[in-house]
C-alpha positions as CSV (number, residue, x, y, z in Angstrom):
1,M,3.7,-29.1,17.5
2,L,4.1,-28.6,13.7
3,T,3.4,-32.9,13.9
4,N,0.0,-31.6,15.6
5,L,-0.3,-30.0,13.3
6,K,-0.1,-31.7,10.4
7,I,-2.0,-34.6,12.1
8,A,-4.8,-32.7,12.7
9,T,-4.7,-31.1,9.6
10,A,-3.8,-33.6,7.4
11,R,-7.5,-34.6,5.8
12,L,-8.2,-30.8,4.9
13,H,-4.7,-30.3,3.5
14,A,-5.4,-33.4,1.1
15,R,-8.7,-31.7,-0.3
16,A,-6.9,-28.5,-0.3
17,E,-4.3,-29.5,-2.8
18,S,-6.8,-31.8,-4.6
19,A,-8.0,-27.9,-6.1
20,M,-4.8,-26.8,-7.2
21,P,-3.7,-27.7,-11.1
22,T,-1.8,-30.7,-11.8
23,L,2.1,-30.0,-12.4
24,D,1.3,-31.4,-16.0
25,E,-1.0,-28.7,-16.6
26,L,1.5,-25.6,-14.4
27,T,3.7,-26.8,-17.7
28,S,1.5,-24.5,-19.7
29,L,2.5,-20.8,-19.5
30,D,-1.0,-19.9,-19.7
31,R,-2.5,-22.3,-17.1
32,Y,1.2,-21.2,-14.8
33,V,0.0,-17.5,-14.8
34,R,-3.9,-18.5,-14.1
35,C,-2.5,-20.1,-11.1
36,L,0.2,-17.2,-10.1
37,S,-3.0,-14.8,-10.2
38,D,-5.4,-16.8,-8.1
39,L,-2.6,-17.7,-5.8
40,H,-2.1,-14.2,-5.5
41,G,-5.9,-13.7,-5.1
42,F,-5.5,-15.4,-2.0
43,Y,-2.3,-14.7,-0.2
44,A,-3.4,-11.0,-0.7
45,A,-6.5,-11.4,1.3
46,W,-4.8,-13.9,4.6
47,E,-1.0,-12.4,4.2
48,P,-1.7,-9.4,5.5
49,A,-4.7,-10.4,7.9
50,V,-2.4,-13.1,9.3
51,W,1.0,-10.5,10.2
52,A,-1.2,-7.8,11.3
53,T,-2.9,-9.9,14.5
54,P,-1.0,-9.4,17.3
55,G,1.8,-10.7,18.4
56,V,2.1,-13.1,15.7
57,S,5.2,-11.0,15.1
58,A,6.9,-12.1,18.5
59,V,6.4,-15.4,17.9
60,V,7.9,-15.1,14.3
61,P,10.0,-12.1,14.3
62,D,11.4,-12.8,10.3
63,G,8.1,-11.7,9.0
64,D,9.2,-9.6,6.1
65,A,11.3,-12.4,5.2
66,R,8.3,-14.9,4.6
67,R,6.0,-12.8,3.1
68,K,5.0,-14.3,-0.2
69,T,2.6,-11.9,-1.6
70,P,5.4,-9.5,-2.8
71,L,6.8,-13.0,-4.9
72,L,3.8,-13.8,-6.5
73,A,3.6,-9.8,-8.0
74,R,6.7,-9.9,-9.0
75,D,5.9,-13.3,-11.1
76,L,3.3,-11.9,-12.5
77,R,4.7,-8.7,-13.4
78,A,7.5,-10.1,-14.9
79,L,4.7,-12.3,-17.3
80,G,2.8,-9.5,-18.5
81,Q,0.2,-9.7,-16.0
82,P,-0.6,-6.2,-14.5
83,V,-1.3,-6.6,-10.4
84,D,-3.7,-4.3,-10.0
85,C,-6.1,-6.4,-12.7
86,L,-6.2,-9.5,-10.5
87,G,-9.9,-9.3,-9.4
88,R,-11.8,-9.8,-12.5
89,D,-13.9,-13.0,-11.1
90,G,-14.5,-12.1,-7.7
91,E,-12.6,-11.9,-4.6
92,A,-10.8,-14.7,-2.9
93,P,-12.3,-15.1,1.1
94,T,-10.2,-12.9,3.3
95,A,-9.2,-13.3,6.8
96,L,-11.4,-12.6,9.4
97,R,-10.1,-11.3,13.0
98,M,-7.9,-13.8,14.8
99,S,-6.7,-14.5,18.0
100,C,-2.7,-15.1,18.1
101,G,-2.8,-18.5,18.1
102,E,-5.2,-18.9,15.0
103,A,-3.2,-16.6,13.1
104,L,0.2,-18.9,13.6
105,G,-2.0,-21.9,12.1
106,A,-3.0,-19.9,9.6
107,L,1.1,-19.5,9.1
108,Y,1.7,-22.9,9.0
109,V,-0.7,-23.1,5.8
110,L,0.8,-20.5,4.2
111,E,4.9,-21.3,5.3
112,G,4.5,-24.7,4.4
113,A,3.4,-24.0,0.9
114,T,7.1,-23.4,0.1
115,L,8.1,-26.9,0.9
116,G,5.4,-27.7,-1.8
117,G,6.4,-24.9,-3.9
118,R,10.2,-26.6,-4.0
119,V,8.7,-29.9,-5.5
120,I,6.4,-27.8,-7.9
121,M,9.5,-25.9,-8.9
122,R,11.3,-29.1,-9.7
123,H,8.6,-30.1,-12.5
124,I,7.8,-26.8,-14.1
125,A,11.2,-24.9,-14.2
126,E,12.4,-26.4,-17.4
127,P,9.4,-27.2,-19.6
128,L,8.5,-23.4,-19.0
129,G,11.5,-22.2,-19.2
130,L,11.9,-19.3,-16.7
131,P,14.5,-17.7,-14.6
132,V,13.9,-17.9,-10.8
133,D,13.9,-14.0,-10.5
134,A,11.2,-13.9,-13.7
135,G,8.5,-15.6,-12.9
136,L,9.5,-19.0,-10.3
137,S,10.2,-16.9,-7.1
138,F,7.0,-17.5,-5.4
139,F,7.8,-21.7,-5.8
140,H,11.5,-21.4,-5.9
141,G,10.3,-19.3,-2.3
142,Y,13.3,-19.3,0.1
143,G,15.6,-21.7,-2.2
144,E,18.7,-23.6,-0.5
145,R,16.8,-22.0,2.9
146,T,13.3,-23.6,2.6
147,G,14.3,-26.3,4.8
148,P,15.8,-24.2,7.7
149,M,13.3,-22.0,7.2
150,W,10.3,-24.2,7.4
151,S,12.4,-25.8,10.6
152,A,13.2,-22.0,12.6
153,F,9.1,-21.5,12.0
154,G,9.1,-25.2,13.7
155,C,10.9,-23.9,16.1
156,S,8.8,-20.5,16.9
157,L,6.3,-22.2,17.1
158,Q,7.2,-24.6,19.5
159,R,8.6,-22.2,22.1
160,W,5.6,-20.2,21.8
161,A,3.4,-23.9,22.4
162,D,6.0,-24.3,25.4
163,A,5.2,-20.8,26.9
164,G,1.2,-21.3,27.3
165,G,0.1,-21.1,23.7
166,S,-2.8,-22.4,22.4
167,Q,-2.4,-25.7,20.2
168,E,-6.6,-25.7,19.7
169,A,-6.6,-22.5,18.3
170,A,-3.9,-22.8,16.0
171,V,-5.5,-26.0,14.5
172,A,-8.6,-23.9,14.3
173,G,-6.8,-21.1,12.5
174,A,-4.9,-23.2,10.1
175,T,-8.4,-25.5,9.7
176,S,-9.6,-21.9,8.7
177,C,-6.8,-21.3,6.4
178,F,-7.2,-24.9,4.5
179,T,-11.1,-24.6,4.2
180,A,-10.8,-21.4,2.3
181,F,-8.0,-21.9,0.2
182,E,-9.8,-25.1,-0.5
183,S,-13.0,-23.3,-1.5
184,W,-11.1,-20.2,-3.5
185,L,-9.2,-22.9,-5.7
186,H,-12.2,-25.1,-6.5
187,S,-14.2,-21.8,-7.7
188,R,-11.3,-21.6,-10.2
189,N,-11.9,-24.8,-11.6
190,Y,-8.7,-26.9,-10.6
191,T,-7.8,-30.7,-10.6
192,A,-5.1,-31.9,-8.1
193,I,-1.2,-31.6,-7.1
194,V,-0.4,-33.7,-3.6
195,V,2.6,-33.1,-1.5
196,E,2.9,-33.6,1.6
197,Y,4.6,-31.5,4.6
198,P,6.9,-33.1,6.6
């Protein structure tokens, strides 16, 4: 299932990543805070819609441990950015009502970002000089548990697909999420990071 999603969305994945700031840009504290703010805008729009979709929590039962919006809010507060003032330049596109399969596809995008986050973390932690719990928690993600958490997510998706879940719907959801993410970040005038999902 993960392989099918990766192949089906490879082009969109690359386009979305091309809208992110470069690793060098993220070592600037001002640019880093701006990136966190913009990511928060997107996750705050999409994450609640994904987890509120009927059936998603039955497929992926550890949703409370997987939510990233609180990590982004924690980082922003630690860096002096009031989270309730993040919509200064418009609002991120909100996820429309989705089927369970579409929401799981969108979750593939949001969960996959934890893998890229670990790569980014290795490049920015030392230059920024921030503690993990005071500015780097989003990119730190699950820490050493990132690989196992990704594998567990993949197993959950595979069980869902084996039980008759629509892979076409999952691809459609991942496509919508990648496209919205790219559009949102392009509106923020960013350049490029490239990170591969396994």
